[in-house]
PALOFI-921891 format. One record per atom (N, C-alpha, C): atom name; x, y, z; residue in one letter. Coordinates in Angstrom, 1 decimal, m for minus. Atoms other than C-alpha are relative to their C-alpha. Example, Ala and Ser with C-alpha at 12.3 -4.5 7.8 and 13.67 -1.06 7.14 Angstrom:
R  site      xx      yy      zz  code
R     N     0.9    m1.2     0.0     A
R    CA    12.3    m4.5     7.8     A
R     C     0.9     1.2     0.0     A
R     N    m0.9    m1.1     0.0     S
R    CA    13.7    m1.1     7.1     S
R     C    m0.8     1.1     0.8     S
REM end
This chain:
R  site      xx      yy      zz  code
R     N     1.0     0.7    m0.7     X
R    CA     5.7    12.4    m8.3     X
R     C    m1.4     0.3    m0.7     X
R     N     1.3    m0.2     0.7     X
R    CA     2.2    11.9    m9.7     X
R     C    m0.9     0.9     1.0     X
R     N     0.8    m0.9    m0.8     X
R    CA    m0.5    14.3    m8.5     X
R     C    m0.7    m0.8     1.1     X
R     N     0.7     0.9    m1.0     X
R    CA    m2.4    11.4    m6.7     X
R     C     0.9    m0.4     1.1     X
R     N    m1.0     0.4    m1.0     X
R    CA     0.8    10.3    m4.9     X
R     C     0.2     1.2     0.9     X
R     N    m0.3    m1.2    m0.7     X
R    CA     1.5    13.9    m3.9     X
R     C    m1.2     0.3     1.0     X
R     N     1.2    m0.3    m0.8     X
R    CA    m2.1    14.4    m2.6     X
R     C    m0.1    m1.0     1.2     X
R     N     0.0     1.0    m1.0     X
R    CA    m1.9    11.1    m0.6     X
R     C     0.9     0.4     1.2     X
R     N    m1.0    m0.4    m1.1     X
R    CA     1.1    12.4     1.4     X
R     C    m0.5     1.2     0.8     X
R     N     0.6    m1.1    m0.8     X
R    CA    m0.9    15.5     2.4     X
R     C    m1.2    m0.3     0.8     X
R     N     1.2     0.4    m0.7     X
R    CA    m3.8    13.5     3.8     X
R     C     0.4    m0.2     1.5     X
R     N    m0.3     0.2    m1.4     X
R    CA    m3.8    13.7     7.6     X
R     C     0.1    m1.5     0.4     X
R     N     0.0     1.4    m0.3     X
R    CA    m4.5     9.9     7.8     X
R     C     1.3    m0.7    m0.3     X
R     N    m1.3     0.5     0.4     X
R    CA    m1.2     9.2     6.2     X
R     C     1.0     0.0     1.2     X
R     N    m1.0    m0.3    m1.0     X
R    CA     0.7    10.5     9.3     X
R     C    m0.4    m0.6     1.3     X
R     N     0.3     0.7    m1.3     X
R    CA    m0.8     8.1    11.9     X
R     C     0.7    m1.3    m0.1     X
R     N    m0.7     1.2    m0.2     X
R    CA     1.2     5.2    13.1     X
R     C    m0.9    m1.1     0.4     X
R     N     0.7     1.2    m0.4     X
R    CA     0.1     1.7    14.0     X
R     C    m0.7     0.1     1.4     X
R     N     0.5    m0.2    m1.4     X
R    CA    m0.5     2.8    17.6     X
R     C    m1.1     1.0     0.0     X
R     N     1.0    m1.0     0.0     X
R    CA    m2.9     5.5    16.5     X
R     C     0.6     1.4     0.3     X
R     N    m0.6    m1.3    m0.2     X
R    CA    m0.4     8.3    17.3     X
R     C     0.3     0.7    m1.3     X
R     N    m0.3    m0.8     1.2     X
R    CA    m0.1    11.1    14.8     X
R     C     1.5     0.4     0.1     X
R     N    m1.4    m0.4     0.0     X
R    CA     3.5    11.8    13.8     X
R     C     0.2     1.3    m0.8     X
R     N    m0.4    m1.2     0.8     X
R    CA     5.3    14.8    12.4     X
R     C     0.9    m0.5    m1.1     X
R     N    m0.9     0.3     1.1     X
R    CA     7.2    14.8     9.1     X
R     C     1.4    m0.2     0.5     X
R     N    m1.3     0.0    m0.5     X
R    CA    10.3    15.5    11.1     X
R     C     0.3    m1.4     0.7     X
R     N    m0.2     1.3    m0.7     X
R    CA     9.9    12.3    13.3     X
R     C     0.3    m1.1    m1.0     X
R     N    m0.2     1.1     1.0     X
R    CA     9.6    10.1    10.2     X
R     C     1.3     0.3    m0.7     X
R     N    m1.3    m0.3     0.7     X
R    CA    12.5    11.9     8.4     X
R     C     1.2    m0.4     0.9     X
R     N    m1.2     0.3    m0.8     X
R    CA    14.8    11.4    11.4     X
R     C     0.2    m1.5     0.0     X
R     N    m0.2     1.5     0.0     X
R    CA    14.1     7.6    11.4     X
R     C     0.6    m0.4    m1.4     X
R     N    m0.5     0.4     1.3     X
R    CA    14.7     7.4     7.6     X
R     C     1.5     0.4    m0.1     X
R     N    m1.4    m0.4     0.0     X
R    CA    17.9     9.3     8.0     X
R     C     0.9    m0.8     0.8     X
R     N    m0.8     0.8    m0.9     X
R    CA    19.1     7.2    10.9     X
R     C     0.3    m1.4    m0.7     X
R     N    m0.1     1.2     0.8     X
R    CA    18.5     4.1     8.7     X
R     C     1.1     0.1    m1.1     X
R     N    m1.0    m0.2     1.1     X
R    CA    20.5     5.6     5.8     X
R     C     1.4     0.1     0.6     X
R     N    m1.4    m0.2    m0.6     X
R    CA    23.4     6.6     8.1     X
R     C     0.5    m1.4     0.4     X
R     N    m0.4     1.4    m0.4     X
R    CA    23.5     3.0     9.5     X
R     C     0.5    m0.8    m1.2     X
R     N    m0.3     0.8     1.2     X
R    CA    23.5     1.4     6.1     X
R     C     1.2     0.5    m0.7     X
R     N    m1.2    m0.6     0.7     X
R    CA    26.1     3.8     4.7     X
R     C     1.3    m0.3     0.9     X
R     N    m1.2     0.2    m0.9     X
R    CA    28.4     3.5     7.8     X
R     C     0.5    m1.4     0.0     X
R     N    m0.4     1.4    m0.1     X
R    CA    28.3    m0.3     7.8     X
R     C     0.0    m0.7    m1.3     X
R     N    m0.1     0.5     1.4     X
R    CA    28.2    m0.7     4.0     X
R     C    m1.0    m1.2    m0.2     X
R     N     1.0     1.1     0.1     X
R    CA    25.0    m2.7     4.0     X
R     C    m0.5     0.0    m1.5     X
R     N     0.3     0.0     1.4     X
R    CA    25.1    m3.1     0.2     X
R     C    m0.9    m1.2    m0.3     X
R     N     0.9     1.1     0.3     X
R    CA    22.1    m5.2    m1.0     X
R     C     0.6    m1.0    m0.9     X
R     N    m0.6     0.9     0.9     X
R    CA    24.2    m6.8    m3.7     X
R     C     0.9    m1.0     0.8     X
R     N    m0.9     0.9    m0.8     X
R    CA    26.5    m8.3    m1.0     X
R     C    m0.7    m0.8     1.1     X
R     N     0.7     0.7    m1.1     X
R    CA    23.9    m9.5     1.5     X
R     C    m1.3    m0.6    m0.6     X
R     N     1.2     0.7     0.4     X
R    CA    21.2   m12.1     0.8     X
R     C    m1.2     0.5     0.8     X
R     N     1.2    m0.4    m0.7     X
R    CA    17.6   m11.3     1.7     X
R     C     0.0    m0.8     1.3     X
R     N     0.1     0.5    m1.4     X
R    CA    16.9   m12.0     5.4     X
R     C     1.3    m0.3     0.6     X
R     N    m1.4     0.1    m0.6     X
R    CA    20.6   m11.6     6.2     X
R     C     0.1     0.9     1.2     X
R     N     0.0    m1.0    m1.0     X
R    CA    19.7    m8.8     8.6     X
R     C     0.8     1.2    m0.4     X
R     N    m0.7    m1.1     0.5     X
R    CA    21.5    m6.3     6.4     X
R     C    m0.7     0.7    m1.2     X
R     N     0.8    m0.7     1.1     X
R    CA    18.7    m4.7     4.3     X
R     C    m0.7     1.2     0.6     X
R     N     0.7    m1.3    m0.4     X
R    CA    16.6    m1.6     4.5     X
R     C    m1.0    m0.3     1.1     X
R     N     1.0     0.3    m1.1     X
R    CA    13.8    m3.2     6.7     X
R     C     0.8    m0.2     1.3     X
R     N    m0.8     0.3    m1.2     X
R    CA    16.6    m4.4     9.1     X
R     C     0.6     1.3     0.5     X
R     N    m0.5    m1.3    m0.4     X
R    CA    18.1    m0.9     9.2     X
R     C    m1.1     0.8     0.8     X
R     N     1.1    m0.7    m0.7     X
R    CA    14.7     0.6    10.2     X
R     C    m0.3    m0.7     1.3     X
R     N     0.2     0.7    m1.3     X
R    CA    14.2    m2.1    12.9     X
R     C     1.1     0.3     0.9     X
R     N    m1.1    m0.2    m0.8     X
R    CA    17.7    m1.7    14.2     X
R     C     0.0     1.5     0.6     X
R     N     0.0    m1.3    m0.5     X
R    CA    17.5     2.1    14.5     X
R     C    m1.2     0.3     0.9     X
R     N     1.1    m0.2    m0.9     X
R    CA    14.1     1.9    16.1     X
R     C     0.4    m0.6     1.4     X
R     N    m0.5     0.6    m1.3     X
R    CA    15.6    m0.4    18.8     X
R     C     1.0     1.0     0.7     X
R     N    m0.9    m0.9    m0.6     X
R    CA    18.2     2.3    19.3     X
R     C    m0.7     1.3     0.4     X
R     N     0.8    m1.2    m0.4     X
R    CA    15.4     4.9    20.0     X
R     C     0.0     1.1    m1.1     X
R     N     0.0    m1.0     1.1     X
R    CA    15.8     6.7    16.6     X
R     C    m1.3    m0.1    m0.9     X
R     N     1.2     0.2     0.7     X
R    CA    12.3     5.8    15.6     X
R     C    m0.8    m1.1     0.8     X
R     N     0.8     1.1    m0.6     X
R    CA     9.6     3.2    16.4     X
R     C    m0.9    m0.6    m1.0     X
R     N     0.9     0.7     0.9     X
R    CA     7.0     1.0    14.9     X
R     C    m0.9     1.0    m0.8     X
R     N     0.8    m1.0     0.6     X
R    CA     4.9     4.1    14.2     X
R     C     0.7     0.7    m1.1     X
R     N    m0.8    m0.7     1.0     X
R    CA     7.6     6.0    12.3     X
R     C     0.4    m0.9    m1.1     X
R     N    m0.3     0.9     1.1     X
R    CA     8.5     2.9    10.4     X
R     C    m1.2    m0.3    m0.9     X
R     N     1.2     0.2     0.8     X
R    CA     4.9     2.4     9.3     X
R     C    m0.2     1.1    m0.9     X
R     N     0.2    m1.1     0.9     X
R    CA     4.6     5.9     8.0     X
R     C     1.1     0.2    m1.0     X
R     N    m1.2     0.0     0.9     X
R    CA     8.1     5.7     6.5     X
R     C    m0.3    m0.9    m1.2     X
R     N     0.3     1.0     1.1     X
R    CA     6.9     2.7     4.5     X
R     C    m0.9     0.7    m1.0     X
R     N     0.9    m0.7     0.9     X
R    CA     4.0     4.8     3.1     X
R     C     0.7     1.0    m0.9     X
R     N    m0.7    m1.0     0.7     X
R    CA     6.3     7.6     2.1     X
R     C     0.9    m0.6    m1.1     X
R     N    m0.9     0.7     0.9     X
R    CA     8.9     5.3     0.5     X
R     C    m0.8    m0.6    m1.2     X
R     N     0.8     0.7     1.1     X
R    CA     6.3     3.3    m1.4     X
R     C    m0.7     0.9    m0.9     X
R     N     0.6    m1.0     0.9     X
R    CA     4.6     6.4    m2.7     X
R     C     1.1     0.5    m0.9     X
R     N    m1.0    m0.4     0.8     X
R    CA     7.9     7.6    m4.0     X
R     C     0.4    m1.1    m1.1     X
R     N    m0.3     1.1     1.0     X
R    CA     8.7     4.2    m5.6     X
R     C    m1.0    m0.2    m1.0     X
R     N     1.1     0.1     1.0     X
R    CA     5.3     4.0    m7.3     X
R     C     0.1     1.2    m1.0     X
R     N    m0.1    m1.2     0.9     X
R    CA     5.8     7.5    m8.7     X
R     C     1.3    m0.2    m0.9     X
R     N    m1.3     0.2     0.7     X
R    CA     9.4     6.6    m9.8     X
R     C    m0.1    m1.1    m1.1     X
R     N     0.1     1.2     0.9     X
R    CA     8.6     3.2   m11.4     X
R     C    m1.2     0.0    m0.9     X
R     N     1.2     0.0     0.7     X
R    CA     5.1     3.9   m12.6     X
R     C    m0.8    m1.3     0.3     X
R     N     0.7     1.2    m0.4     X
R    CA     4.0     0.6   m11.0     X
R     C    m1.2     0.4     0.9     X
R     N     1.2    m0.3    m0.9     X
R    CA     0.6     0.5    m9.3     X
R     C     0.3    m0.4     1.5     X
R     N    m0.4     0.4    m1.4     X
R    CA     2.2    m1.2    m6.2     X
R     C     1.5    m0.3     0.0     X
R     N    m1.4     0.3    m0.2     X
R    CA     5.7    m1.4    m4.9     X
R     C     0.2    m0.3     1.5     X
R     N    m0.3     0.3    m1.4     X
R    CA     6.8    m3.1    m1.6     X
R     C     1.4     0.4     0.2     X
R     N    m1.4    m0.5    m0.2     X
R    CA     9.9    m1.2    m0.3     X
R     C     0.9    m1.1     0.4     X
R     N    m0.9     1.1    m0.4     X
R    CA    11.3    m4.4     1.2     X
R     C     0.4    m0.8    m1.2     X
R     N    m0.3     0.8     1.2     X
R    CA    11.1    m6.4    m2.0     X
R     C     0.9     0.9    m1.0     X
R     N    m0.8    m0.9     0.9     X
R    CA    12.4    m3.4    m4.0     X
R     C     1.4     0.1     0.5     X
R     N    m1.4    m0.1    m0.5     X
R    CA    15.4    m3.0    m1.7     X
R     C     0.8    m1.2    m0.1     X
R     N    m0.7     1.3     0.1     X
R    CA    16.3    m6.7    m1.9     X
R     C     0.2    m0.5    m1.4     X
R     N    m0.1     0.5     1.4     X
R    CA    16.1    m6.9    m5.7     X
R     C     1.5    m0.2    m0.3     X
R     N    m1.4     0.3     0.3     X
R    CA    19.3    m8.4    m7.1     X
R     C     0.8     1.1    m0.7     X
R     N    m0.7    m1.1     0.7     X
R    CA    20.1    m5.3    m9.1     X
R     C     0.1     1.3     0.8     X
R     N     0.0    m1.2    m0.8     X
R    CA    19.6    m2.8    m6.2     X
R     C     1.4     0.2     0.6     X
R     N    m1.3    m0.3    m0.6     X
R    CA    22.7    m1.0    m5.0     X
R     C    m0.2     0.8     1.3     X
R     N     0.1    m0.8    m1.2     X
R    CA    23.4     0.7    m1.7     X
R     C    m0.3     1.4    m0.3     X
R     N     0.3    m1.3     0.4     X
R    CA    23.4     4.0    m3.5     X
R     C    m1.5     0.2    m0.3     X
R     N     1.5    m0.1     0.3     X
R    CA    19.8     3.3    m4.8     X
R     C    m0.8     0.1     1.3     X
R     N     0.8     0.1    m1.3     X
R    CA    18.6     2.5    m1.2     X
R     C     0.3     1.3     0.7     X
R     N    m0.3    m1.3    m0.7     X
R    CA    20.4     5.6     0.3     X
R     C    m0.8     1.1    m0.7     X
R     N     0.7    m1.1     0.7     X
R    CA    18.9     7.8    m2.4     X
R     C    m1.5     0.0     0.4     X
R     N     1.4     0.1    m0.4     X
R    CA    15.4     6.5    m1.6     X
R     C    m0.2     0.5     1.4     X
R     N     0.2    m0.4    m1.4     X
R    CA    15.8     6.9     2.2     X
R     C     0.1     1.6     0.1     X
R     N    m0.2    m1.5    m0.1     X
R    CA    17.1    10.5     1.8     X
R     C    m1.1     0.8    m0.7     X
R     N     1.1    m0.7     0.7     X
R    CA    14.5    11.5    m0.7     X
R     C    m1.3    m0.1     0.8     X
R     N     1.2     0.2    m0.8     X
R    CA    11.8    10.0     1.5     X
R     C     0.0     0.9     1.2     X
R     N    m0.2    m0.9    m1.2     X
R    CA    13.2    12.0     4.5     X
R     C    m0.4     1.4    m0.4     X
R     N     0.3    m1.3     0.5     X
R    CA    13.0    15.2     2.4     X
R     C    m1.5     0.2    m0.2     X
R     N     1.5    m0.1     0.3     X
R    CA     9.4    14.5     1.3     X
R     C    m0.8     0.0     1.3     X
R     N     0.7     0.0    m1.3     X
R    CA     8.4    13.6     4.9     X
R     C     0.0     1.4     0.6     X
R     N    m0.1    m1.4    m0.6     X
R    CA     9.6    17.0     6.1     X
R     C    m0.9     1.0    m0.7     X
R     N     0.7    m1.0     0.9     X
R    CA     7.9    18.8     3.2     X
R     C    m1.5    m0.2     0.1     X
R     N     1.4     0.3     0.1     X
R    CA     4.5    17.0     3.4     X
R     C    m0.6    m0.3     1.3     X
R     N     0.6     0.4    m1.3     X
R    CA     4.1    15.8     7.0     X
R     C    m0.4     1.1     0.9     X
R     N     0.3    m1.0    m0.9     X
R    CA     2.6    17.7     9.8     X
R     C     1.2     0.5     0.7     X
R     N    m1.1    m0.6    m0.6     X
R    CA     5.0    20.1    11.5     X
R     C     0.0    m0.2     1.5     X
R     N     0.1     0.1    m1.4     X
R    CA     3.7    19.5    15.0     X
R     C    m1.1    m1.0     0.3     X
R     N     1.1     1.0    m0.3     X
R    CA     1.7    16.7    16.6     X
R     C    m1.2     0.8     0.6     X
R     N     1.2    m0.7    m0.6     X
R    CA    m1.9    17.5    17.7     X
R     C     0.2     0.1     1.5     X
R     N     0.0     0.0    m1.5     X
R    CA    m2.5    18.5    21.3     X
R     C    m0.4    m1.3     0.5     X
R     N     0.4     1.3    m0.6     X
R    CA    m2.8    15.6    23.7     X
R     C    m1.5    m0.1     0.1     X
R     N     1.4     0.2    m0.1     X
R    CA    m6.2    14.1    23.7     X
R     C    m0.4    m0.3     1.4     X
R     N     0.5     0.4    m1.3     X
R    CA    m8.3    13.6    26.7     X
R     C     0.0    m1.5     0.2     X
R     N     0.1     1.4    m0.3     X
R    CA    m8.1    10.3    28.4     X
R     C    m1.4    m0.4     0.4     X
R     N     1.3     0.5    m0.3     X
R    CA   m11.3     8.4    28.5     X
R     C     0.1    m1.0     1.2     X
R     N     0.0     1.0    m1.0     X
R    CA   m12.2     6.5    31.6     X
R     C    m1.0    m1.1    m0.4     X
R     N     0.8     1.2     0.4     X
R    CA   m13.9     3.1    31.5     X
R     C    m1.5     0.4     0.0     X
R     N     1.5    m0.4    m0.1     X
R    CA   m17.3     4.7    32.5     X
R     C    m0.4     0.9    m1.2     X
R     N     0.3    m0.8     1.1     X
R    CA   m17.0     7.1    29.5     X
R     C     0.0    m0.7    m1.3     X
R     N    m0.1     0.7     1.2     X
R    CA   m16.4     4.5    26.9     X
R     C    m1.1    m1.0    m0.1     X
R     N     1.0     1.0     0.1     X
R    CA   m19.1     2.4    25.5     X
R     C     0.5    m1.4     0.0     X
R     N    m0.4     1.4    m0.1     X
R    CA   m18.9    m1.3    26.1     X
R     C    m0.1    m0.6    m1.4     X
R     N     0.1     0.6     1.3     X
R    CA   m18.2    m3.4    23.1     X
R     C    m1.1    m1.1    m0.1     X
R     N     1.0     1.0     0.0     X
R    CA   m20.8    m5.9    24.2     X
R     C    m1.4     0.6     0.1     X
R     N     1.3    m0.7     0.0     X
R    CA   m23.6    m3.3    24.5     X
R     C    m0.7    m0.2    m1.4     X
R     N     0.8     0.1     1.2     X
R    CA   m26.3    m4.0    21.9     X
R     C     0.4    m1.2    m0.8     X
R     N    m0.4     1.1     0.8     X
R    CA   m24.7    m7.2    20.8     X
R     C    m0.9    m1.2     0.3     X
R     N     0.9     1.1    m0.4     X
R    CA   m27.5    m9.3    22.2     X
R     C    m1.0    m0.3    m1.1     X
REM end
């Protein structure tokens, strides 16, 4: 992995999901591993399934999230980890994991290797524990979005 890629994964902002919740490396790793297990168990080989067939990497992440083995937050951060690894591996300035996984030359082994490597990296670079719960703000404590807009 390049130094810049490595440093990106240690940035605290990397470990926040779309909901604003901070995740641990373990939470992301568990989602990645659940997707790998599903793809391996059901033989979701990218060479045998057309894109948008419901049998690709993105679909495995969605399916396992619906089973409670992750969620939109862990999937979002998993994307960052996987794409960081793919950029480092390919040398490309940008790689979309969905397009990468659906490439006609991609094998199930390639996808499983990515998922498992990303899980390892998530555990090694992600926070080990979530931050303490934050205080809940009441409506009177939060500024209005219309204040000063006149």
